[in-house]
C-alpha positions as CSV (number, residue, x, y, z in Angstrom):
1,M,15.1,-26.3,-0.6
2,R,12.8,-23.4,-1.8
3,I,14.8,-20.6,0.0
4,A,18.0,-22.1,-0.7
5,I,17.0,-21.5,-4.4
6,A,15.6,-18.1,-3.9
7,L,19.0,-17.1,-2.1
8,W,21.1,-18.8,-4.9
9,L,19.1,-16.7,-7.6
10,A,19.4,-13.5,-5.4
11,S,22.9,-13.6,-4.8
12,G,23.8,-13.8,-8.7
13,G,23.7,-17.5,-8.8
14,L,22.7,-17.2,-12.8
15,P,24.4,-14.9,-15.1
16,A,23.4,-11.2,-15.1
17,Q,21.4,-11.1,-18.4
18,T,20.0,-14.4,-17.7
19,P,16.0,-14.1,-17.9
20,L,14.2,-15.8,-15.2
21,D,10.7,-17.1,-15.8
22,A,7.6,-16.3,-13.5
23,S,7.8,-19.5,-11.6
24,Q,11.6,-18.8,-10.7
25,C,10.5,-15.1,-9.8
26,R,8.0,-16.2,-7.3
27,R,10.9,-18.3,-5.5
28,L,12.9,-15.1,-5.0
29,A,13.1,-14.1,-1.0
30,L,11.4,-11.0,-1.8
31,T,9.8,-11.3,1.8
32,H,12.7,-13.1,3.5
33,A,12.6,-12.0,7.5
34,E,16.4,-10.8,6.8
35,E,16.8,-7.7,5.3
36,D,20.0,-8.3,3.5
37,Q,18.4,-11.5,1.8
38,R,15.3,-9.2,0.6
39,D,17.9,-7.0,-0.8
40,R,19.5,-9.6,-2.8
41,A,16.2,-10.9,-3.9
42,G,15.1,-7.2,-5.2
43,R,18.4,-6.9,-6.9
44,A,17.7,-10.3,-8.7
45,L,14.2,-9.3,-9.9
46,Y,15.2,-6.0,-11.0
47,Y,18.3,-6.9,-13.1
48,Q,17.9,-10.5,-14.0
49,C,13.9,-10.5,-14.9
50,G,12.1,-9.3,-17.7
51,R,9.2,-6.8,-16.9
52,D,6.7,-9.0,-18.3
53,V,7.1,-11.1,-15.2
54,L,5.4,-8.6,-13.3
55,E,2.1,-9.5,-15.1
56,D,2.1,-12.6,-12.6
57,P,-0.1,-11.6,-9.7
58,A,2.1,-13.7,-7.1
59,V,4.9,-11.6,-8.2
60,A,3.5,-8.4,-8.1
61,A,2.0,-9.4,-4.5
62,A,5.3,-10.1,-3.3
63,L,6.7,-6.9,-4.6
64,I,4.1,-4.6,-2.9
65,R,5.0,-6.5,0.3
66,H,8.7,-6.5,0.0
67,A,8.2,-2.5,-0.2
68,R,6.2,-2.4,2.8
69,M,8.7,-4.4,4.8
70,G,11.5,-2.0,3.9
71,S,14.5,-2.6,2.0
72,A,18.1,-0.5,0.9
73,V,17.3,-1.5,-2.5
74,A,15.8,0.9,-5.1
75,G,14.9,-1.6,-8.2
76,P,11.7,-3.2,-6.5
77,V,10.2,0.4,-5.8
78,L,10.9,1.3,-9.5
79,L,9.0,-1.9,-10.6
80,L,6.0,-0.5,-8.6
81,G,5.6,1.8,-11.5
82,F,4.9,-1.1,-13.8
83,L,2.0,-2.0,-11.6
84,P,-1.2,-0.2,-12.0
85,Q,-3.2,-2.0,-9.5
86,P,-4.3,0.4,-6.5
87,P,-2.2,-1.2,-3.8
88,A,0.9,-0.6,-5.7
89,R,0.0,3.1,-5.7
90,A,-0.7,3.2,-2.1
91,E,2.8,2.1,-1.2
92,L,4.5,4.3,-3.6
93,E,2.5,7.1,-2.2
94,R,3.6,6.0,1.2
95,L,7.2,5.8,0.2
96,R,6.9,9.3,-1.5
97,I,7.0,10.4,1.8
98,A,9.6,8.3,3.5
99,T,12.6,9.6,4.6
100,R,15.0,6.2,4.4
101,S,17.7,6.1,1.6
102,V,18.1,3.3,-1.3
103,K,20.8,2.4,-3.6
104,L,20.1,1.0,-7.2
105,Q,23.3,-0.8,-7.3
106,Q,25.7,-1.8,-4.4
107,W,28.2,0.7,-5.3
108,S,25.6,3.6,-6.1
109,A,25.6,6.5,-3.9
110,P,22.3,6.5,-1.5
111,V,19.5,8.2,-2.5
112,P,16.0,9.2,-0.4
113,V,13.6,6.5,-1.5
114,S,11.3,9.3,-2.5
115,L,13.0,9.7,-5.8
116,P,12.4,6.1,-7.1
117,A,8.8,6.5,-5.8
118,T,8.6,9.4,-7.6
119,V,10.1,7.8,-11.0
120,A,7.2,5.1,-10.4
121,L,4.3,7.3,-9.7
122,S,5.5,9.6,-12.7
123,R,5.4,6.3,-15.0
124,L,1.9,5.4,-14.0
125,G,0.6,8.8,-15.0
126,D,0.6,11.0,-12.0
127,S,0.8,14.2,-13.1
128,D,1.9,15.7,-9.5
129,A,4.8,13.0,-9.3
130,R,5.7,14.2,-13.2
131,N,6.2,17.9,-11.5
132,R,8.0,16.7,-8.6
133,L,10.4,14.4,-11.1
134,R,10.9,17.7,-12.9
135,A,12.1,19.4,-10.0
136,L,14.2,16.6,-9.0
137,S,15.9,16.5,-12.0
138,E,17.2,19.9,-11.5
139,D,18.8,18.9,-8.4
140,K,22.7,19.6,-8.9
141,S,23.4,16.6,-6.6
142,L,25.6,14.1,-8.6
143,A,23.9,10.8,-6.5
144,V,20.3,12.2,-7.7
145,R,21.4,12.8,-11.5
146,E,23.5,9.4,-11.6
147,F,20.5,7.6,-10.0
148,L,18.1,8.9,-12.8
149,L,20.6,7.9,-15.4
150,E,21.0,4.5,-14.1
151,A,17.1,4.4,-14.1
152,A,16.5,5.6,-17.7
153,G,15.2,2.5,-18.5
154,D,12.2,2.9,-16.2
155,L,11.7,6.5,-16.9
156,A,8.1,7.3,-18.7
157,D,8.9,8.2,-22.3
158,R,7.5,11.7,-21.6
159,D,10.0,12.2,-18.9
160,L,13.3,11.4,-20.9
161,P,13.8,15.3,-22.0
162,L,14.6,15.9,-18.2
163,L,18.0,14.1,-18.6
164,L,18.9,16.1,-21.6
165,P,20.6,19.1,-20.0
166,Y,22.9,16.4,-18.1
167,L,25.1,16.2,-21.3
168,D,26.6,19.4,-20.2
169,D,27.5,18.3,-16.6
170,T,31.0,17.6,-16.7
171,R,31.4,16.8,-13.0
172,E,33.4,13.5,-12.4
173,I,31.5,10.7,-11.0
174,R,32.7,7.3,-9.3
175,S,30.5,4.7,-11.7
176,G,31.8,3.3,-14.8
177,V,34.4,1.0,-15.8
178,P,37.4,0.4,-15.2
179,S,36.8,1.3,-11.7
180,G,39.3,3.6,-10.4
181,A,40.7,4.9,-13.6
182,A,42.0,8.5,-14.2
183,P,40.7,10.6,-15.3
184,R,37.5,9.5,-14.0
185,R,34.4,9.4,-16.0
186,R,31.8,12.1,-15.9
187,L,28.2,12.7,-15.6
188,C,27.9,13.4,-19.4
189,D,29.9,10.7,-20.2
190,A,26.9,8.4,-18.4
191,A,24.4,10.5,-19.9
192,I,25.3,9.7,-23.2
193,V,25.3,5.9,-22.6
194,A,22.1,6.0,-20.7
195,L,19.9,8.1,-23.3
196,S,21.6,6.1,-26.3
197,R,20.5,2.6,-24.6
198,R,16.9,4.0,-23.7
199,L,16.5,5.9,-27.0
200,Q,18.2,3.1,-29.1
201,V,19.7,5.7,-30.9
202,T,23.1,4.4,-33.0
203,L,25.7,7.1,-32.4
204,P,28.6,7.4,-35.3
205,F,31.3,6.9,-32.3
206,P,31.9,3.9,-29.8
207,V,29.3,4.0,-27.0
208,N,30.7,2.0,-23.7
209,D,30.7,2.5,-19.7
210,A,34.4,3.1,-20.4
211,R,34.8,6.2,-22.3
212,R,35.3,9.7,-21.8
213,Y,33.4,11.5,-24.8
214,T,35.0,14.6,-26.5
215,D,32.9,18.1,-26.8
216,Q,32.1,17.3,-30.4
217,E,30.9,14.0,-29.7
218,R,28.5,15.3,-26.8
219,R,27.3,17.9,-29.5
220,I,26.5,15.1,-31.9
221,A,24.9,13.0,-29.5
222,R,22.8,15.9,-28.3
223,E,21.7,16.4,-32.1
224,S,20.5,12.7,-32.4
225,F,18.7,12.6,-29.3
226,E,16.7,15.7,-29.7
227,P,14.8,14.4,-32.5
228,A,13.9,11.0,-30.7
229,L,12.8,13.0,-27.9
230,R,10.2,14.8,-29.7
231,P,6.7,13.4,-29.4
232,K,5.0,11.3,-32.1
233,A,2.1,12.8,-34.3
234,G,-0.7,13.0,-32.1
235,S,1.0,12.6,-28.8
236,M,-0.6,15.0,-26.2
237,T,3.2,15.0,-24.4
238,P,4.6,18.7,-25.0
239,P,7.9,19.0,-26.9
240,F,11.1,19.3,-25.1
241,A,11.2,22.8,-25.8
242,A,8.2,23.0,-23.5
243,T,10.2,22.1,-20.5
244,L,12.1,25.1,-20.9
245,A,9.1,27.4,-20.5
246,A,7.3,28.1,-17.1
247,A,6.7,25.1,-15.0
248,V,5.3,24.4,-11.6
249,H,6.8,22.8,-9.0
250,I,5.8,21.1,-5.7
251,D,8.8,18.9,-4.5
252,F,9.6,20.5,-1.5
253,E,8.3,20.3,2.2
254,G,4.6,21.4,2.2
255,G,4.5,21.8,-1.2
256,S,1.0,20.3,-2.3
257,L,-1.3,20.2,-5.7
258,G,-3.6,17.8,-7.6
259,R,-3.8,18.1,-11.1
260,I,-1.2,20.6,-13.0
261,E,-2.8,21.4,-16.6
262,Q,-0.9,23.9,-18.9
263,A,-3.6,25.2,-21.0
264,S,-1.2,27.6,-22.9
265,P,2.5,28.8,-22.2
266,A,1.1,31.6,-20.2
267,H,-2.0,29.7,-18.4
268,F,-2.2,26.8,-16.0
269,R,-5.1,25.1,-14.4
270,L,-3.9,23.8,-10.9
271,G,-6.2,21.4,-8.8
272,S,-6.7,21.8,-5.0
273,K,-5.4,18.2,-4.3
274,G,-7.3,18.1,-0.8
275,E,-7.4,15.4,1.5
276,K,-10.2,12.9,2.8
277,D,-10.6,11.6,6.3
278,Q,-10.6,7.8,7.0
279,D,-14.0,7.5,5.8
280,G,-13.3,8.8,2.6
281,R,-15.4,11.5,3.6
282,N,-15.0,15.3,4.7
283,R,-12.7,16.4,1.9
284,Q,-10.7,19.6,2.8
285,A,-9.3,21.5,-0.2
286,N,-8.1,24.2,1.4
287,W,-4.2,24.1,0.8
288,Y,-2.3,24.6,-1.9
289,Y,1.5,25.6,-2.1
290,F,4.1,25.8,-5.5
291,R,6.6,27.2,-7.3
292,V,7.0,28.5,-10.6
293,D,10.1,28.4,-12.4
294,G,10.9,29.8,-16.0
295,A,8.6,32.7,-15.8
296,R,9.3,35.7,-17.7
297,P,9.6,38.8,-15.6
298,G,6.8,41.5,-16.8
299,Q,4.9,38.7,-18.5
300,E,1.5,37.9,-17.1
301,L,0.6,34.3,-15.9
302,A,-2.9,33.3,-15.4
303,L,-2.9,30.6,-12.8
304,D,-6.4,29.1,-11.9
305,I,-6.8,27.1,-8.6
306,V,-9.6,24.6,-9.4
307,D,-11.2,21.4,-8.0
308,L,-12.6,23.3,-5.0
309,P,-15.7,22.0,-3.7
310,G,-15.5,19.8,-0.3
311,E,-17.3,18.7,2.6
312,Y,-17.1,19.5,6.3
313,N,-18.4,17.7,9.2
314,Y,-20.3,15.5,6.7
315,R,-22.0,18.2,4.6
316,P,-21.0,19.1,1.4
317,N,-19.7,22.8,0.5
318,R,-18.5,24.8,-2.2
319,G,-15.2,25.0,-0.9
320,A,-13.1,27.2,1.5
321,I,-11.0,29.1,-0.9
322,T,-12.9,31.8,-2.2
323,K,-12.8,35.6,-3.3
324,D,-12.1,36.3,0.4
325,T,-9.0,34.2,0.6
326,P,-6.6,35.5,-2.0
327,P,-3.1,33.7,-1.7
328,V,0.3,34.7,-1.0
329,I,3.2,35.4,-3.3
330,S,7.1,35.2,-2.5
331,Y,10.2,35.7,-4.6
332,D,12.4,34.1,-1.9
333,N,9.9,31.8,-0.1
334,A,10.8,33.6,3.0
335,R,9.0,37.5,2.6
336,W,5.2,36.8,1.8
337,R,2.8,39.4,0.3
338,H,-0.9,39.1,-1.0
339,V,-1.5,38.6,-4.8
340,E,-3.7,41.6,-5.7
341,T,-4.9,40.8,-9.2
342,F,-7.8,37.9,-8.8
343,S,-11.1,37.0,-9.7
344,Y,-13.4,34.3,-8.1
345,D,-15.9,32.3,-10.2
346,A,-18.5,30.9,-7.7
347,E,-20.4,28.7,-10.6
348,E,-17.5,26.5,-11.2
349,P,-15.8,27.4,-8.5
350,E,-12.5,28.6,-9.5
351,L,-10.1,31.4,-8.3
352,R,-8.0,32.6,-11.0
353,L,-4.7,34.7,-10.4
354,R,-3.2,36.9,-12.6
355,V,0.5,37.2,-11.6
356,T,2.8,39.7,-13.6
357,P,6.4,38.2,-11.9
358,E,9.0,40.2,-11.2
359,K,11.4,37.3,-11.4
360,S,11.8,34.1,-13.0
361,R,11.3,32.1,-9.9
362,F,8.3,32.5,-7.4
363,W,6.2,30.7,-4.9
364,I,2.5,30.8,-4.2
365,A,0.6,29.4,-1.1
366,H,-3.0,29.9,0.5
367,V,-1.4,31.4,3.5
368,P,2.2,32.2,4.3
369,P,3.9,28.7,4.9
370,Y,5.4,27.6,8.3
371,T,7.1,24.2,8.1
372,N,9.2,21.8,10.1
373,E,12.2,23.6,8.8
374,H,10.9,26.9,10.5
375,L,10.4,25.3,13.6
376,E,14.0,24.0,13.7
377,K,15.2,27.4,13.1
378,L,13.2,28.5,16.2
379,R,14.8,25.5,18.2
380,S,18.2,26.1,17.6
381,T,17.7,29.7,18.6
382,I,16.0,29.0,22.0
383,A,17.3,25.7,22.8
384,R,20.1,27.1,25.3
385,H,17.8,29.5,27.0
386,G,17.9,28.8,30.6
387,A,13.8,29.0,30.9
388,F,13.4,26.5,28.4
389,R,12.8,22.8,28.4
390,E,12.2,20.3,25.6
391,E,10.7,16.7,25.9
392,K,9.4,14.3,23.2
393,T,6.3,12.5,24.1
394,G,6.0,10.2,21.1
395,R,6.3,9.8,17.2
396,T,4.2,10.5,14.4
397,P,3.3,7.5,11.9
398,A,6.5,8.8,9.7
399,G,8.7,8.7,12.9
400,R,8.8,12.3,13.6
401,D,9.1,13.4,17.0
402,L,6.4,15.2,18.6
403,L,7.6,17.9,21.1
404,L,6.5,19.2,24.5
405,W,7.9,22.4,25.6
406,T,8.2,24.0,29.2
407,I,8.8,27.5,29.7
408,G,8.8,29.1,33.3
409,S,7.9,27.5,36.5
410,G,5.2,29.5,38.3
411,A,2.3,28.2,40.4
412,K,-0.4,29.0,37.7
413,V,-0.2,26.8,34.8
414,V,-1.1,27.4,31.1
415,W,-1.2,24.5,28.1
416,L,-1.3,25.8,24.5
417,M,-1.5,23.6,21.4
418,F,-0.4,24.9,18.0
419,R,-1.2,23.4,14.4
420,Q,-3.2,20.6,14.9
421,H,-4.2,21.1,11.3
422,S,-1.3,21.1,8.8
423,W,-2.9,23.7,6.6
424,E,-3.4,26.3,9.6
425,A,0.3,27.8,9.1
426,G,-0.8,30.9,10.7
427,S,-1.3,29.3,14.3
428,S,2.3,28.5,14.0
429,W,3.2,31.7,13.3
430,T,1.1,32.8,16.4
431,G,2.9,30.1,18.4
432,E,6.6,31.3,17.4
433,G,5.4,34.7,18.7
434,A,4.2,33.5,21.9
435,V,7.3,31.3,22.7
436,L,9.7,34.4,21.9
437,A,7.8,36.9,24.2
438,L,7.7,34.3,27.1
439,L,11.4,34.1,26.7
440,E,11.9,37.7,26.4
441,D,9.7,38.8,29.1
442,E,10.7,37.4,32.6
443,R,7.4,38.8,34.1
444,L,5.2,36.3,31.9
445,R,7.3,33.4,33.5
446,R,6.9,34.5,37.1
447,G,4.0,33.5,38.0
448,V,3.1,31.0,35.3
449,T,4.3,27.6,34.0
450,W,3.7,27.5,30.3
451,K,3.4,23.8,28.9
452,I,3.3,23.8,24.6
453,F,2.7,21.6,21.9
454,P,4.5,23.8,19.1
455,L,3.5,21.7,16.1
456,S,0.8,18.8,16.4
457,D,1.0,17.4,12.9
458,P,4.5,17.2,11.5
459,D,3.8,14.6,9.1
460,G,1.2,16.7,7.4
461,V,3.2,19.9,7.4
462,A,5.9,17.9,5.7
463,R,3.8,16.6,3.0
464,G,1.6,19.5,2.2
465,G,-1.5,18.1,4.1
466,V,-4.6,19.6,5.2
467,R,-6.3,18.2,7.8
468,F,-5.8,14.6,8.9
469,N,-2.6,12.5,9.9
470,A,-1.3,10.0,7.9
471,H,-4.1,7.4,8.5
472,G,-6.8,10.0,7.6
473,F,-7.6,10.9,11.4
474,D,-8.5,14.7,11.9
475,L,-6.4,15.4,15.1
476,N,-8.8,17.9,16.5
477,R,-11.3,15.3,16.4
478,N,-11.3,11.6,17.8
479,W,-10.5,13.1,21.2
480,D,-13.3,10.7,22.6
481,V,-11.4,7.7,21.5
482,E,-7.9,6.0,22.2
483,D,-6.0,4.3,19.2
484,A,-2.6,4.8,19.5
485,G,-1.7,2.8,16.3
486,K,-4.0,5.2,14.0
487,M,-3.4,8.2,16.1
488,P,-0.2,8.1,18.0
489,E,-0.1,12.3,17.8
490,I,-3.5,12.3,19.9
491,T,-2.2,9.5,22.4
492,A,0.7,11.3,22.9
493,Q,-0.5,14.5,23.7
494,R,-3.2,13.2,25.7
495,N,-0.7,11.1,27.9
496,A,1.5,13.6,28.6
497,I,-1.7,15.7,29.8
498,R,-2.8,12.7,31.9
499,K,0.9,12.3,33.3
500,W,1.1,15.8,34.3
501,L,-2.2,15.7,35.8
502,E,-1.8,12.2,37.7
503,A,1.2,13.8,39.1
504,G,-0.7,16.4,41.2
505,N,-0.5,19.3,39.1
506,Q,-3.1,21.4,37.9
507,I,-4.2,23.4,34.6
508,D,-5.6,26.7,35.0
509,L,-6.3,27.4,31.1
510,F,-6.0,25.1,28.1
511,C,-6.2,26.7,24.6
512,S,-5.9,25.3,21.0
513,L,-5.2,27.8,18.4
514,H,-6.7,27.5,15.0
515,N,-7.4,29.3,11.3
516,T,-10.5,29.4,9.6
517,E,-11.3,31.4,6.4
518,T,-13.5,34.3,7.5
519,S,-14.6,33.9,11.3
520,E,-12.6,34.4,14.3
521,Y,-13.9,33.5,17.5
522,L,-13.3,32.0,21.2
523,E,-15.1,29.2,22.2
524,G,-15.2,28.2,25.9
525,P,-15.8,24.6,27.4
526,P,-18.9,22.7,27.5
527,A,-19.2,23.4,31.0
528,G,-17.9,25.7,34.1
529,H,-15.1,28.2,34.1
530,R,-17.8,30.9,32.7
531,D,-15.9,33.9,34.8
532,L,-12.4,32.9,33.1
533,A,-13.8,32.8,29.9
534,A,-15.2,36.1,30.3
535,R,-12.1,37.9,31.5
536,F,-10.4,36.0,29.0
537,F,-12.4,37.4,25.7
538,D,-12.5,40.7,27.3
539,L,-8.8,41.1,27.5
540,L,-8.5,39.4,23.8
541,A,-11.0,42.0,22.5
542,K,-9.6,45.0,24.4
543,H,-5.8,44.5,24.0
544,T,-5.0,42.4,20.9
545,S,-5.8,42.1,17.2
546,F,-8.2,39.7,18.1
547,H,-11.4,40.6,16.3
548,P,-14.3,38.2,17.0
549,S,-16.9,37.9,14.3
550,R,-19.4,36.4,17.1
551,P,-19.6,36.8,20.8
552,L,-18.0,34.6,23.6
553,S,-19.6,31.3,22.9
554,F,-19.2,27.8,24.6
555,S,-18.8,24.3,22.8
556,E,-21.3,21.8,22.6
557,P,-20.5,18.1,24.2
558,S,-19.4,16.8,20.7
559,T,-19.1,18.3,17.0
560,T,-21.4,15.9,15.7
561,A,-23.8,14.0,18.5
562,G,-24.0,10.5,18.3
563,M,-21.1,9.6,16.7
564,N,-17.6,8.3,18.0
565,G,-14.4,10.2,16.8
566,R,-16.2,13.5,16.6
567,M,-15.0,15.3,20.2
568,N,-12.3,18.2,19.5
569,V,-9.4,18.7,21.9
570,A,-11.1,20.8,24.2
571,Q,-14.4,19.1,24.2
572,G,-12.4,15.6,25.0
573,L,-10.3,17.6,28.0
574,S,-13.4,18.9,29.3
575,R,-15.1,15.9,29.9
576,D,-12.1,13.7,31.0
577,W,-10.8,16.1,33.4
578,K,-13.2,19.2,33.6
579,L,-10.5,21.5,32.3
580,A,-11.1,25.0,31.3
581,A,-10.1,24.2,27.7
582,F,-10.6,26.7,25.0
583,L,-10.6,26.7,21.4
584,M,-9.2,29.8,19.3
585,E,-10.3,30.5,15.3
586,Q,-8.6,33.3,13.8
587,R,-9.4,34.2,10.3
588,I,-7.2,34.5,7.3
589,A,-9.3,37.1,5.6
590,Y,-9.4,40.6,6.0
591,N,-9.2,41.7,9.8
592,E,-10.7,45.1,10.5
593,K,-8.4,45.8,13.3
594,L,-5.4,45.4,11.1
595,K,-7.1,47.1,8.1
596,R,-5.6,44.2,5.9
597,L,-5.3,40.5,5.2
598,P,-2.7,38.9,7.8
599,L,0.6,38.4,7.2
600,P,3.4,36.5,9.5
601,E,4.7,39.6,11.1
602,D,0.7,40.1,12.2
603,R,0.7,36.5,13.4
604,L,4.2,37.0,15.5
605,R,2.8,40.3,17.1
606,F,-0.5,38.4,18.0
607,G,1.5,35.6,19.8
608,N,3.1,38.4,21.9
609,E,-0.5,39.7,22.9
610,L,-2.0,36.4,23.1
611,V,0.4,35.2,26.2
612,R,0.2,38.5,27.7
613,A,-3.7,38.2,27.9
614,I,-3.8,34.5,29.0
615,W,-1.3,35.8,31.9
616,A,-3.7,38.5,32.9
617,A,-6.6,36.2,32.7
618,V,-5.2,33.4,35.0
619,T,-3.2,35.6,37.5
620,A,-6.1,38.1,37.9
621,N,-3.6,41.0,36.9
622,P,-3.9,44.0,34.8
623,Y,-2.9,43.3,31.0
624,P,0.8,44.0,31.1
């Protein structure tokens, strides 16, 4: 009987505007086993219930569980923005990077679930989400704009000015009444309806879901809405005019900041978001990547990078972002150069950038980014090469494929691993250079089989992470434990290596590539392979831009003695199979050999040099 009542309510058994009390809401089939029934229940809760019912703990808990189970309905995600409890925020953060599509109404165009999640997080006061929402509101997609107008009732007051430009969007839309009428209504017509209802502004002409409004009516509507959008006295929310000034955005792949504060029209304080591990420790704050829109060319902006202190291997530090690590700037998000005017305050600490922009839009990043999109472009370039093969070894927590590439078929075997840590984009540029060199030079494939993990943490790269996977685990630790649920990336890679070895194949050299701030070194396995290590190190030092900050060294058995989950990949492979497993770190700071700070073209060139040095090391031939 309970399910029958729930389904009756969820399928529209009551008139659309009939409020339901909390006890009825609890009976909604929000967590039904069938997704269709959950969808019905979600729509019923969103459209038929007052927001006060969310004060009922049972309803709130069911709503969070509903989101975790998955649904094609956007309404319940928006409702999470009324729940300040940590589980609701955590669920919204998960949905913010999810890729499935949702609809607000059955006839609505689908949008990514990240859109309602961002609306809800902004409503909860998340400054990061507010900046993402600002970027999303500028999206030209009609589906996105229609969704934001449909959800205007659930936008935070401070976000409503983002809808005002929609009054000028005269593109036709499918929603509205009567359905199928010609000419169709336009987005600007829907904007008048949504804003008048949300702001409770009475206009001097009829407002309904069927009208197309004249240019004069649109002008009157704008003049009526703007005063209502100005903050009340004492409010800290900037007026609408402020949204037309320079703004910081991070709503793109790899984008990341923590707090975003505008101290003045030409001064921002930008927090490094950072990440912590599964224990809430080892905070890493060495990645930021953002875009500035609306800057005035020729007018200096001050951009302070703050919130830098962190922790590494359970030891607190002042942060990895220092005077030695100036960021890069780009005006097309493709060609990068280093910011030249900056200062570092070690006391706070903070890195203060002084940028006099050449254009109104530009990007800033800790190092030149290399995203999943870059990898896809490389894949499309090399996919048809006769010497190239690809297999998928597993999937990440977010469902992304983990790739293993094979190039060549020689007797010697080398495995390379790139991008275990998502911030270390330089290793991916090196990886691309290595792959291109292998496919261009047949000599390098003649005697060696190359097995390559091109990007080990695609989830972290997508969300602008630093060092840990979606569950908080460091993908270059934990090679002494196995947990396919929490660390599917490590499990997939270890299984690929195990499968290769158990089939009777050898591995002559394994190398994982990384970046650090100011160090550069090669670290060999804990035991054995000393002659190979010395030859490899000597070839790198003589023939490449590798500029070691210390002599060849050999790893301890673990990074942290006596603790589980602390072996890096080289330590784990050495323990399990006695492999000649190396770890290489390359600095992002000034390189004496290059006589400059490294850029993508330097990393690409080093990738070419690297595979030649490895080829010479394992074949005992001169460097080619």
